[in-house]
N, C-alpha and C positions, 0 to 999 in steps of 0.2 A: 502493500499499499504506499509506505513512505517514496520507493523509487517512483510509482504511478502518481503521486503527490507530484514530487519532483519536477518529471516532464509535464505535467500540466502548466505547471508554476511559468517553466521556462520556455514551454509555447505560447503561452497567454503571454508571456514579455516581449516574446521575438514577433506574435502580430502585430502586438501593438508598435515594434522599434518599424516593422514591415509598413504599417500604414502611416506614421509619423515622419519618418528621415526623408524618404524620396519625394515627400510633397513640399520637404523645404529645401531642398535642391534644384526644383525647378526655376529656371531663370527669368520666369515672368514675376516671381514672387513681388518684388518691389513695385508697384503698382504703375503700369505705364499706358499712357494714351488714355486714361478714364478722368473725367470731371473733378473737381477737387472734392465738390461735395459728397463724391463717392467715397471717398480715401475717409473721412471723420466720421464715428456714428455718436448722433444724438437721438436720445429718446425724445418721444414725441410728448406731449400731456397724455395723452389717452393710455400710451403705454406705460408710464409711469402710475399712473392710477389704476390701471387693471393689476398691475404688481403689487400696489401699496394695499390695495383691496384684497387680492389673495392671503396676504400676511394677515390682513385683520382678521379675516373672514376664521384660518386657523385657529388664531388666538380666541375670538370668540366662541368658538366650536371646542377649543379645551376648557375656557372658563364655564359653559353650559354646563359640560360633561363632570366637570369639577363641582359645580351645585348638585348634580343628579348623582354622581356617584362619590362620594367624597375620598377624598386622598387619605386624611387619616380617618383611622376606623374610630367613630364612636361610641360604641359597645366594645369595650375591650375586654375580651372574657379572663384573660388574666387578673383583674382588678375588681371582679365583682365577687359581692360577698355572698 
């Protein structure tokens, strides 16, 4: 199992290496003949709002679930008389 696991890890690393390294060696990586506004990305207000809303929604769900299912048990059987 250890040998198989090592082969899997080496294979996964090699796959990532094959995906990343050749693309960085491409001669057109510094963008050429492209408008200036394509080179730098700035998110729009809608994109920023959607991202912020998703984080807020996750926090809201966690808060509601923490109210329904308490994180700290209320009735601790070890301390009951």
